[in-house]
Every structure is written in structure tokens, then in C-alpha cells.
C-alpha positions as CSV (number, residue, x, y, z in Angstrom):
1,M,-107.7,42.2,-23.9
2,A,-104.5,40.4,-23.5
3,S,-101.2,39.8,-21.7
4,S,-98.2,41.4,-23.4
5,A,-96.5,38.1,-23.5
6,E,-98.8,36.7,-25.6
7,M,-98.8,39.5,-28.4
8,R,-95.1,38.7,-29.4
9,P,-94.1,40.8,-32.8
10,G,-96.3,39.7,-35.8
11,R,-99.4,38.3,-33.6
12,V,-102.9,38.9,-34.6
13,V,-105.5,38.0,-32.0
14,N,-109.5,38.5,-31.8
15,R,-111.1,39.6,-28.6
16,R,-114.4,40.6,-27.8
17,L,-115.3,43.9,-25.9
18,A,-118.7,45.1,-25.0
19,G,-120.8,43.1,-27.8
20,E,-118.2,43.7,-30.7
21,D,-115.1,42.2,-31.9
22,V,-111.6,44.2,-31.5
23,V,-108.4,43.2,-33.4
24,V,-105.3,43.9,-31.6
25,Y,-101.8,43.0,-32.8
26,R,-98.3,43.7,-32.7
27,T,-96.1,44.9,-35.8
28,Q,-92.9,43.7,-36.2
29,S,-90.9,46.6,-34.6
30,G,-93.3,46.2,-31.4
31,R,-96.0,48.6,-31.6
32,L,-99.0,47.3,-30.3
33,R,-102.3,48.4,-32.2
34,A,-106.0,47.7,-31.6
35,V,-108.6,48.3,-34.8
36,R,-112.2,47.4,-35.4
37,P,-112.3,44.1,-37.2
38,Y,-113.8,44.7,-40.7
39,C,-111.6,45.7,-43.7
40,P,-113.4,48.9,-45.4
41,H,-112.7,47.1,-48.7
42,L,-115.2,44.5,-48.8
43,G,-115.7,43.6,-45.3
44,A,-113.6,40.6,-44.1
45,H,-112.7,40.0,-40.9
46,L,-108.9,41.0,-40.0
47,G,-108.7,38.6,-36.7
48,H,-109.7,35.6,-39.0
49,G,-106.8,35.4,-41.2
50,G,-105.4,38.7,-41.2
51,R,-101.5,38.7,-40.6
52,V,-98.8,41.3,-39.9
53,R,-96.3,42.2,-42.8
54,G,-93.7,44.7,-41.5
55,E,-95.6,47.5,-39.9
56,N,-98.7,46.9,-41.8
57,L,-101.8,44.7,-41.0
58,V,-103.1,42.5,-44.3
59,C,-106.3,41.7,-44.9
60,P,-107.0,37.9,-45.5
61,F,-109.3,38.9,-48.7
62,H,-107.4,40.8,-51.2
63,H,-104.4,41.5,-49.2
64,F,-105.0,45.2,-49.0
65,A,-102.7,46.4,-46.0
66,F,-103.3,48.8,-43.5
67,G,-100.2,51.0,-41.9
68,P,-100.4,51.5,-38.0
69,E,-102.5,54.7,-38.2
70,G,-105.1,52.8,-40.1
71,E,-104.6,54.1,-43.5
72,C,-104.5,52.0,-46.4
73,V,-101.1,52.1,-47.9
74,Q,-101.4,49.0,-50.6
75,T,-103.8,46.9,-52.5
76,G,-103.0,42.9,-53.0
77,Y,-102.9,43.8,-57.0
78,G,-100.1,46.9,-57.0
79,T,-102.7,49.4,-58.3
80,T,-103.4,52.8,-56.1
81,P,-104.7,51.9,-52.4
82,P,-108.2,54.0,-52.1
83,K,-108.9,56.4,-49.4
84,A,-109.9,54.1,-46.7
85,R,-108.9,53.6,-43.1
86,L,-109.4,51.0,-40.3
87,G,-111.0,52.3,-37.2
88,V,-108.4,52.4,-34.8
89,L,-108.8,52.0,-31.2
90,E,-106.8,53.2,-28.2
91,C,-104.4,50.7,-26.3
92,R,-102.2,50.9,-23.6
93,E,-100.0,48.2,-22.0
94,A,-99.4,48.1,-18.1
95,A,-98.2,45.3,-15.9
96,G,-98.1,42.7,-18.2
97,L,-101.5,43.5,-19.6
98,V,-103.1,45.0,-22.4
99,F,-106.0,47.4,-22.2
100,V,-108.2,48.7,-25.0
101,W,-110.1,52.2,-24.5
102,R,-113.7,52.2,-25.5
103,H,-116.3,54.9,-25.3
104,A,-119.9,54.2,-26.6
105,R,-119.9,57.6,-28.4
106,G,-116.3,57.3,-29.7
107,A,-114.7,59.9,-27.5
108,P,-110.9,59.6,-27.0
109,A,-109.5,58.4,-23.6
110,S,-110.5,60.9,-20.8
111,W,-107.8,59.4,-18.3
112,E,-104.7,57.3,-18.3
113,I,-103.8,54.2,-16.4
114,E,-101.7,54.6,-13.4
115,E,-98.8,52.1,-13.3
116,P,-96.8,51.9,-10.1
117,S,-92.7,50.9,-10.5
118,A,-92.1,47.5,-11.2
119,D,-88.7,47.8,-9.8
120,G,-87.8,44.5,-8.1
121,F,-90.8,42.7,-9.2
122,G,-90.3,39.6,-11.4
123,P,-92.6,38.7,-14.4
124,P,-96.5,38.6,-13.8
125,H,-98.3,35.3,-13.8
126,C,-101.5,36.0,-16.2
127,T,-104.9,34.2,-15.7
128,V,-108.0,34.5,-17.5
129,R,-111.4,33.7,-16.9
130,T,-115.4,34.1,-17.9
131,L,-117.7,34.8,-15.7
132,R,-121.5,36.0,-15.7
133,A,-121.0,39.3,-14.0
134,H,-121.1,43.1,-14.6
135,P,-117.8,45.1,-14.2
136,Q,-119.5,47.3,-11.8
137,D,-120.7,44.6,-9.7
138,Y,-117.2,43.2,-9.8
139,M,-115.5,46.1,-8.6
140,E,-118.1,46.8,-5.9
141,N,-117.3,43.7,-4.2
142,G,-113.7,45.6,-3.0
143,I,-116.3,48.2,-1.3
144,D,-118.6,45.6,0.3
145,I,-116.4,44.7,3.4
146,G,-119.2,43.2,5.0
147,H,-119.3,40.0,2.9
148,F,-115.5,39.4,3.5
149,Q,-116.2,37.5,7.2
150,P,-119.5,35.1,5.9
151,V,-118.1,34.3,2.5
152,H,-114.3,34.5,2.8
153,K,-113.9,34.1,6.4
154,F,-111.8,37.0,7.2
155,S,-112.5,40.4,8.4
156,V,-111.1,43.5,7.0
157,E,-109.8,46.4,9.0
158,V,-109.9,49.7,7.3
159,L,-106.9,51.8,7.6
160,D,-107.6,54.4,5.2
161,A,-111.1,54.8,4.2
162,P,-111.9,54.7,0.5
163,H,-111.5,58.0,-1.0
164,F,-112.8,58.9,-4.2
165,D,-110.7,61.3,-6.8
166,G,-111.6,61.4,-10.4
167,P,-111.4,58.2,-11.9
168,R,-109.8,56.5,-9.2
169,M,-110.4,55.1,-5.7
170,T,-108.1,54.2,-3.4
171,S,-108.1,52.8,0.1
172,T,-106.0,50.7,2.8
173,Y,-106.8,47.9,4.8
174,R,-105.4,44.6,6.3
175,L,-106.9,41.4,6.4
176,R,-107.4,39.4,9.6
177,R,-108.3,35.6,10.0
178,V,-111.4,34.6,11.7
179,A,-112.6,31.3,13.2
180,G,-112.9,28.9,10.3
181,K,-111.3,28.5,6.9
182,A,-109.1,31.5,5.4
183,N,-106.8,31.7,2.8
184,V,-103.1,31.8,3.1
185,L,-103.2,35.8,2.8
186,S,-105.4,36.3,5.5
187,T,-103.4,34.1,7.7
188,M,-100.4,36.6,7.3
189,A,-102.7,39.5,8.4
190,P,-100.9,41.9,5.1
191,T,-101.5,45.6,5.2
192,T,-103.1,45.7,1.4
193,R,-103.2,49.1,-0.4
194,A,-106.0,49.1,-3.3
195,V,-106.5,51.4,-6.2
196,M,-109.4,51.0,-8.4
197,Q,-109.2,52.5,-12.1
198,G,-112.5,53.2,-13.6
199,L,-115.0,50.0,-13.6
200,G,-112.3,47.7,-15.4
201,I,-109.2,47.9,-13.0
202,L,-108.2,47.0,-9.4
203,F,-104.7,47.3,-8.4
204,T,-103.8,45.8,-4.6
205,E,-100.5,45.8,-3.5
206,A,-99.8,43.6,0.2
207,D,-96.8,44.0,2.3
208,L,-96.5,40.7,4.2
209,R,-93.8,41.5,6.4
210,T,-93.5,38.0,8.3
211,I,-92.1,36.5,5.3
212,G,-90.5,39.4,3.5
213,M,-92.6,39.6,0.5
214,Q,-94.6,42.2,-1.4
215,L,-97.3,40.8,-3.7
216,R,-99.1,42.9,-6.0
217,V,-101.9,41.8,-8.2
218,W,-103.7,43.5,-10.9
219,F,-107.5,42.5,-11.4
220,C,-108.9,43.7,-14.9
221,V,-112.3,43.1,-15.9
222,A,-113.5,43.5,-19.9
223,P,-117.6,43.6,-20.6
224,L,-117.7,41.0,-23.6
225,D,-121.7,41.0,-24.1
226,P,-124.5,41.8,-21.7
227,G,-124.2,39.7,-18.5
228,R,-120.6,38.4,-19.4
229,I,-117.3,39.6,-18.4
230,E,-113.7,38.3,-19.1
231,L,-111.7,38.7,-15.9
232,R,-107.7,38.8,-16.2
233,T,-105.3,39.0,-13.4
234,A,-101.2,39.7,-13.2
235,L,-99.9,38.5,-10.3
236,S,-96.1,39.2,-9.1
237,V,-93.8,39.4,-6.1
238,R,-90.7,40.8,-4.7
239,F,-88.4,40.4,-1.8
240,P,-87.1,43.7,-1.1
241,R,-85.1,42.8,2.2
242,L,-83.7,39.6,0.9
243,R,-79.8,40.4,0.8
244,H,-79.0,37.7,-2.1
245,R,-80.4,39.3,-4.9
246,G,-79.8,36.3,-7.3
247,T,-82.4,34.3,-4.6
248,A,-84.7,37.2,-4.6
249,R,-84.8,37.1,-8.5
250,I,-85.5,33.6,-8.9
251,L,-88.1,33.2,-6.1
252,A,-90.0,36.6,-7.9
253,A,-90.0,34.4,-11.1
254,T,-90.9,31.2,-9.8
255,L,-93.6,31.8,-7.1
256,P,-96.3,33.8,-8.9
257,K,-97.8,30.7,-10.4
258,P,-98.1,28.6,-7.4
259,L,-99.4,31.3,-5.4
260,V,-102.2,31.7,-8.2
261,W,-103.0,28.1,-7.6
262,A,-103.0,28.0,-3.5
263,S,-105.4,30.8,-3.6
264,G,-108.2,28.3,-4.8
265,K,-111.5,29.0,-6.2
266,N,-112.9,32.6,-5.6
267,A,-116.1,31.8,-3.3
268,D,-117.8,34.9,-5.2
269,F,-118.0,33.6,-8.5
270,P,-121.5,31.6,-8.0
271,I,-122.8,34.4,-6.1
272,W,-122.0,37.1,-8.8
273,E,-123.2,34.6,-11.5
274,N,-126.8,34.0,-9.9
275,K,-127.4,37.4,-8.2
276,I,-129.4,40.6,-9.4
277,Y,-128.6,44.1,-9.3
278,L,-130.5,46.2,-6.9
279,E,-130.8,49.9,-7.6
280,H,-132.1,50.5,-4.1
281,P,-130.6,47.9,-1.6
282,R,-131.4,47.8,2.0
283,L,-128.5,48.4,3.5
284,A,-127.1,47.9,7.0
285,Q,-124.0,49.1,9.2
286,G,-120.9,47.5,8.2
287,D,-121.7,47.1,4.2
288,G,-119.4,49.9,3.4
289,P,-119.6,53.1,1.2
290,I,-121.8,50.8,-1.5
291,M,-123.8,54.0,-2.5
292,K,-120.6,56.3,-2.3
293,Y,-119.1,54.1,-4.6
294,R,-122.1,53.8,-6.8
295,R,-122.4,57.5,-7.5
296,W,-118.6,57.4,-8.4
297,A,-119.5,54.9,-11.1
298,R,-121.8,57.1,-12.7
299,Q,-119.0,59.0,-14.6
300,F,-118.2,56.2,-16.8
301,Y,-121.6,55.6,-18.3
302,S,-122.9,57.4,-21.4
303,D,-126.5,59.3,-21.5
């Protein structure tokens, strides 16, 4: 929904999630909160003119104030506040990104985001892009190993086959360059571990031993409206074998941005934006466990 860096204390932002607006804000003490957008008093949109005052979110219309748990604690004219509440949504921070839980039937979060230790990694460089695609298609791209060679010009050597366990999928593979153009990472043939969490979070960590660097990327997808997603990435690096720790910290702080630039445009984007979903695809050997992935993905949909 946002990056942690942009959510400074007192900031209020309006975001789109599954066809609805969500207002995300941070109180002056640093608490991150997410609420449904409309004031229960007379319906003003809190994402357009709402502001933080101390620990409260204040409506732009009549200046009714709402506490961190959503309760109305004050009116704009000093009278007794009504028994009114904002719709509070569960939110989390991980890897320098802000996540908001949404369930079609309003159920609470049924699993938590697993975040590995950030020890030695520099601050992530975050990017955002809007695409015509579906979250399930985006995540399926990591399972579809058959497309890597014709589209990205590198092959995938599967070291640990995808393992599905509850809300998570894990796998380990190595990228290898083939004839023709390939990106800088595949040239180094890194060993990469991938962890998929739900249909919105893909975490990868690559070990580029030839240059002594470890690279970590979070790919996070939020459905905006039917057929439209927002893709946020957070890339960070570290140099665990570099003896001079000051140099390691400088490189970890400065390299993520040029690495994102060097990765170039993703050749998958125009394909996703113009493809259709086939419920019964005609698969071939070498496609990867696409149907196993799709059966696993069903758990994230309501009836």
C-alpha cells in the first residue's frame, strides 16, 4: 500500500485496494494505522483533507477526531462525541513496505508475513508501477519456468522444487545465461531462494558469490480494481564477506537504485496486460507445476 519511508509521523495517504479506498496514516508517536475512508458522522472522505493530530485522525468536515482504535473521541465543537467508530483494517510493516489485510467477508488475518533478518542489508530502494494484470497471474509467473528462456533469455535450474505449505510456497533455483541477450543477474548465475506468501508477496534472495554480494527483492502486488494491480518492489543488498564494514555499508546504501535501473524494463509486462486466463491450459513438459500452484491459490478466495 505504501513504503515505510513515505509514511512519516503525521502523514495521511489514500490508497486503492480491491475496488475500495483505504486511508493509511501514522500517528505522531509512530503507530501505523489503516481505516476505511468515510467518516461515520456525515460521510466525509478522510483521505481528502483528513489530518493527524497527536494520536488521532481528524475529519476535514466537522473536525471529529478518531483514536487509534477507530473510536470517536472528540467533536469539532466540544460536545459529547457520538458512539461512532471508523472501520479499522489490520496492517503490518515488513521490508520497508506497508501491508493491509483485506478479506472479502471481513475475517481477521489468518496468517502473518514472515520477514527474514535485515542484518547487514542497506535501506531498500522502493519502486511502484500500475499494470493491467491479476495478482494470481503475477505470482504464477515465478512458477512458470518455461517462459524464462524465450522471454528473458536465461534458463532456470531447479535446485529445490516448489514446496507448498499453508499460505507459503518456497523453492530454490539457479539462473543461467543462454545465447542472446540476458540480464546482469543471470550472467552471474546466482543461486536464488524464493518465498511466496499468499497471492500478494514474493520474496527472493540471490547469492552472487562471484562479487560477494547478496541481493534481496520483495515483489508485492495489490489489486486496485478488476484487472488492474499495483506492483511495489523493495530491493536491498549486503556484502557479508567484505572486510571493511564502512565500505560495505556505503555500497549497501548506494547500489540498490542503480541495480533497479540496470534491470531494465520487464518483458513480461506487455504479455500480462494482453493475455487471458485459461482455466484448463494445454500444458507441456517443462512448464513447471502450474496446476499445483493454482490448486494452492484457491485457499485465498472466498466462496
